[in-house]
C-alpha positions as CSV (number, residue, x, y, z in Angstrom):
1,X,0.0,0.0,0.0
2,X,1.5,3.3,-1.1
3,X,0.3,6.6,0.3
4,X,0.9,9.4,-2.3
5,X,0.6,13.0,-1.1
6,X,0.4,15.7,-3.8
7,X,0.4,19.2,-2.2
8,X,-0.4,22.3,-4.3
9,X,-0.9,25.8,-3.1
10,X,-4.7,25.4,-2.8
11,X,-5.4,21.7,-2.1
12,X,-3.5,18.7,-0.9
13,X,-4.4,15.3,-2.3
14,X,-4.0,12.1,-0.3
15,X,-4.3,8.9,-2.4
16,X,-3.7,5.2,-1.7
17,X,-2.5,2.7,-4.3
18,X,-2.8,-1.0,-3.5
19,X,-0.2,-2.2,-6.1
20,X,-2.9,-2.5,-8.8
21,X,-5.2,0.5,-8.6
22,X,-5.8,3.8,-6.8
23,X,-8.4,2.7,-4.2
24,X,-9.0,5.9,-2.3
25,X,-8.5,9.6,-2.8
26,X,-9.2,12.6,-0.5
27,X,-8.5,16.3,-0.7
28,X,-8.0,18.9,2.0
29,X,-7.4,22.6,1.8
30,X,-3.7,23.4,1.9
31,X,-2.7,25.2,5.1
32,X,1.0,25.7,5.8
33,X,0.4,25.6,9.6
34,X,-1.6,22.4,9.6
35,X,0.3,20.0,12.0
36,X,1.1,16.3,11.5
37,X,-1.4,15.5,14.2
38,X,-4.2,17.4,12.5
39,X,-3.5,15.6,9.2
40,X,-3.5,12.3,11.0
41,X,-6.8,12.9,12.8
42,X,-8.5,13.8,9.5
43,X,-6.9,11.0,7.5
44,X,-7.6,8.3,10.2
45,X,-11.3,8.8,10.0
46,X,-11.4,8.8,6.2
47,X,-9.3,5.6,6.0
48,X,-11.6,3.9,8.6
49,X,-14.5,4.6,6.3
50,X,-12.7,2.7,3.5
51,X,-11.8,-0.2,5.8
52,X,-8.2,0.9,6.0
53,X,-5.9,1.8,8.9
54,X,-2.5,3.3,9.4
55,X,-0.9,-0.1,9.6
56,X,-2.0,-0.8,6.0
57,X,0.5,1.8,4.6
58,X,3.8,0.3,3.5
59,X,5.4,3.4,1.9
60,X,4.8,7.1,1.3
61,X,5.8,9.5,-1.5
62,X,5.3,13.3,-1.3
63,X,5.3,16.0,-3.9
64,X,4.9,19.5,-2.5
65,X,5.2,23.1,-3.7
66,X,4.7,24.5,-0.2
67,X,8.1,24.1,1.5
68,X,6.9,25.2,5.0
69,X,4.4,22.3,5.0
70,X,7.0,19.6,4.2
71,X,8.1,19.3,7.9
72,X,4.7,18.3,9.0
73,X,4.1,15.9,6.1
74,X,7.4,14.2,6.9
75,X,6.4,14.0,10.5
76,X,3.1,12.5,9.5
77,X,4.9,9.7,7.7
78,X,7.4,9.1,10.5
79,X,5.0,9.3,13.5
80,X,1.9,7.6,12.2
81,X,3.1,5.3,9.4
82,X,6.6,4.6,10.7
83,X,8.0,5.3,7.2
84,X,10.7,7.5,5.9
85,X,8.9,9.2,3.0
86,X,10.2,9.7,-0.5
87,X,10.1,13.4,-1.4
88,X,10.3,14.7,-5.0
89,X,13.4,16.8,-5.4
90,X,15.2,15.1,-2.5
91,X,15.5,11.4,-2.5
92,X,13.7,10.2,-5.6
93,X,14.8,9.2,-9.1
94,X,12.8,10.9,-11.8
95,X,14.5,9.2,-14.7
96,X,14.2,12.3,-16.9
97,X,16.5,15.1,-17.9
98,X,15.8,18.6,-16.5
99,X,16.9,21.0,-19.3
100,X,16.5,24.4,-17.7
101,X,19.1,26.9,-16.5
102,X,18.5,26.3,-12.8
103,X,17.2,22.7,-12.4
104,X,16.7,23.2,-8.6
105,X,14.0,25.8,-9.4
106,X,11.8,23.4,-11.2
107,X,8.6,22.8,-9.3
108,X,8.0,19.3,-8.0
109,X,4.5,19.3,-9.5
110,X,5.7,20.2,-12.9
111,X,8.4,17.5,-12.9
112,X,5.9,14.9,-11.7
113,X,3.5,15.9,-14.5
114,X,6.3,15.6,-17.0
115,X,6.9,12.0,-16.0
116,X,3.2,11.2,-15.9
117,X,2.7,12.6,-19.3
118,X,5.7,11.0,-20.9
119,X,4.7,7.4,-19.9
120,X,1.1,7.9,-21.3
121,X,1.6,9.9,-24.5
122,X,4.0,9.7,-27.4
123,X,6.1,12.5,-28.8
124,X,6.7,16.0,-27.5
125,X,4.1,17.4,-25.1
126,X,2.6,20.6,-23.7
127,X,1.1,20.0,-20.3
128,X,-1.3,22.6,-19.0
129,X,-1.9,22.4,-15.2
130,X,-4.7,24.7,-14.1
131,X,-4.6,25.4,-10.4
132,X,-3.5,28.3,-8.2
133,X,-1.2,29.1,-11.2
134,X,-1.8,28.0,-14.8
135,X,1.4,26.4,-16.0
136,X,2.5,25.4,-19.5
137,X,5.2,22.8,-19.5
138,X,7.1,21.4,-22.4
139,X,8.2,17.7,-22.3
140,X,10.5,16.4,-25.0
141,X,9.8,13.2,-26.9
142,X,12.4,11.5,-24.8
143,X,10.7,12.6,-21.6
144,X,13.1,15.5,-20.8
145,X,11.6,18.6,-19.0
146,X,12.3,21.6,-21.3
147,X,10.8,24.4,-19.3
148,X,7.6,26.4,-19.8
149,X,5.5,29.3,-18.7
150,X,3.6,30.3,-15.5
151,X,0.5,32.5,-15.5
152,X,-1.9,33.4,-12.7
153,X,-4.6,30.8,-12.2
154,X,-8.2,31.6,-13.1
155,X,-9.4,31.6,-9.4
156,X,-6.5,33.9,-8.5
157,X,-7.4,36.3,-11.3
158,X,-11.0,36.4,-10.1
159,X,-9.9,37.0,-6.5
160,X,-7.6,39.9,-7.6
161,X,-10.3,41.4,-9.7
162,X,-12.7,41.4,-6.8
163,X,-10.2,42.7,-4.2
164,X,-8.8,45.5,-6.4
165,X,-12.0,46.9,-7.9
166,X,-14.5,48.2,-5.3
167,X,-17.6,47.6,-7.4
168,X,-16.8,44.2,-8.8
169,X,-18.4,41.4,-6.8
170,X,-17.0,38.0,-6.0
171,X,-18.4,35.6,-8.6
172,X,-18.3,31.9,-9.5
173,X,-16.5,30.7,-12.6
174,X,-18.9,29.7,-15.3
175,X,-18.8,29.4,-19.1
176,X,-21.0,32.2,-20.4
177,X,-23.0,31.7,-23.5
178,X,-21.9,35.0,-25.0
179,X,-18.7,37.1,-25.1
180,X,-20.6,40.4,-24.7
181,X,-21.9,40.6,-21.1
182,X,-25.1,42.5,-20.4
183,X,-24.4,43.1,-16.7
184,X,-21.4,43.2,-14.4
185,X,-21.4,39.5,-13.5
186,X,-21.8,38.2,-17.0
187,X,-19.1,40.7,-18.2
188,X,-16.7,39.4,-15.6
189,X,-17.5,35.8,-16.4
190,X,-16.9,36.4,-20.1
191,X,-13.6,38.3,-19.5
192,X,-12.2,35.6,-17.2
193,X,-13.4,32.5,-19.0
194,X,-12.9,33.5,-22.6
195,X,-9.8,35.4,-21.7
196,X,-8.3,32.2,-20.3
197,X,-9.3,30.3,-23.4
198,X,-7.5,33.0,-25.4
199,X,-4.5,32.7,-23.1
200,X,-4.5,28.9,-23.5
201,X,-4.9,28.9,-27.3
202,X,-2.2,31.6,-27.8
203,X,0.3,29.9,-25.6
204,X,-0.2,26.6,-27.2
205,X,0.2,28.1,-30.7
206,X,3.3,30.1,-29.8
207,X,5.0,27.4,-27.8
208,X,4.5,24.9,-30.7
209,X,5.8,27.4,-33.2
210,X,8.9,28.1,-31.0
211,X,9.6,24.5,-30.4
212,X,9.3,23.7,-34.1
213,X,7.5,20.4,-34.1
214,X,4.1,18.8,-33.6
215,X,3.1,18.6,-29.9
216,X,0.3,16.8,-28.0
217,X,-1.5,19.0,-25.6
218,X,-2.7,17.6,-22.2
219,X,-4.7,19.5,-19.6
220,X,-4.8,18.6,-16.0
221,X,-5.5,20.2,-12.6
222,X,-8.4,21.3,-10.4
223,X,-10.2,23.6,-12.9
224,X,-9.1,22.0,-16.2
225,X,-12.5,20.4,-16.7
226,X,-14.0,24.0,-17.1
227,X,-12.3,24.2,-20.5
228,X,-13.6,20.9,-21.9
229,X,-15.6,21.6,-25.0
230,X,-14.6,25.2,-25.1
231,X,-11.4,24.8,-27.2
232,X,-10.1,22.4,-29.8
233,X,-6.5,23.2,-28.9
234,X,-6.3,20.7,-26.1
235,X,-6.0,17.0,-27.2
236,X,-6.6,15.3,-23.9
237,X,-8.0,16.1,-20.4
238,X,-6.1,13.9,-18.0
239,X,-7.1,14.2,-14.3
240,X,-4.9,11.3,-13.2
241,X,-1.7,12.7,-14.7
242,X,0.0,13.8,-11.4
243,X,-0.8,10.5,-9.6
244,X,0.4,8.5,-12.5
245,X,3.7,10.5,-12.4
246,X,4.1,10.0,-8.6
247,X,3.5,6.2,-8.9
248,X,6.0,6.0,-11.8
249,X,8.7,8.0,-9.8
250,X,8.1,5.7,-6.8
251,X,8.7,2.6,-9.0
252,X,11.8,4.1,-10.6
253,X,13.2,5.1,-7.2
254,X,12.8,1.5,-5.9
255,X,14.2,0.0,-9.1
256,X,17.3,2.2,-8.9
257,X,17.8,1.4,-5.2
258,X,17.6,-2.3,-6.0
259,X,20.1,-2.2,-8.9
């Protein structure tokens, strides 16, 4: 039983793999001050509902983009599962080249996605991860991570718009039927939603032109499903991309240790 923890800036995903399938997944809001004991109390109840307990866990792998939370996630693994966790960027073997000027700056989530994408799709890839930030990552045909671009996420843009403009309300993200809004809410929805479609389509086209070869485009992340059916520029919506990458990195790390 493998416990995989994927921590983003907004949510943290806990998932359990039994050697064949992912048998359980739970999300909790990311809070950098959440203690190992708080994680354990929350996770214990959810695992009990699935007929699992802490003794079921044989290993743990962690991907986090929130450095101040890593201490408590490590403590969770040590104290409650009696395991020394594998941490992306520290004691794991990715098995891919990192072809950027400062490899240490590559986000754990982006590298995990690169691995998850490469083992599932052929050729060069553009991976779009829509979360707190919207990232566009280029993966070479041999799996190497080539770099990419980072833009504010759609929810972050909505929040900034509401906070910075006194008369603009907080709204939910929806796909508006028309581009021309007839009131404040519909105008905001149009600008945010179709503006992001424009961002996505332009970035895909310009990255592909700069890279100079055909690329497969995969979208993943918490809000990626919003864009399904709204653009033909995305080839695949893959909500299991990050977990697939974590599992593959775990396997590669064990294989290297055994060799």
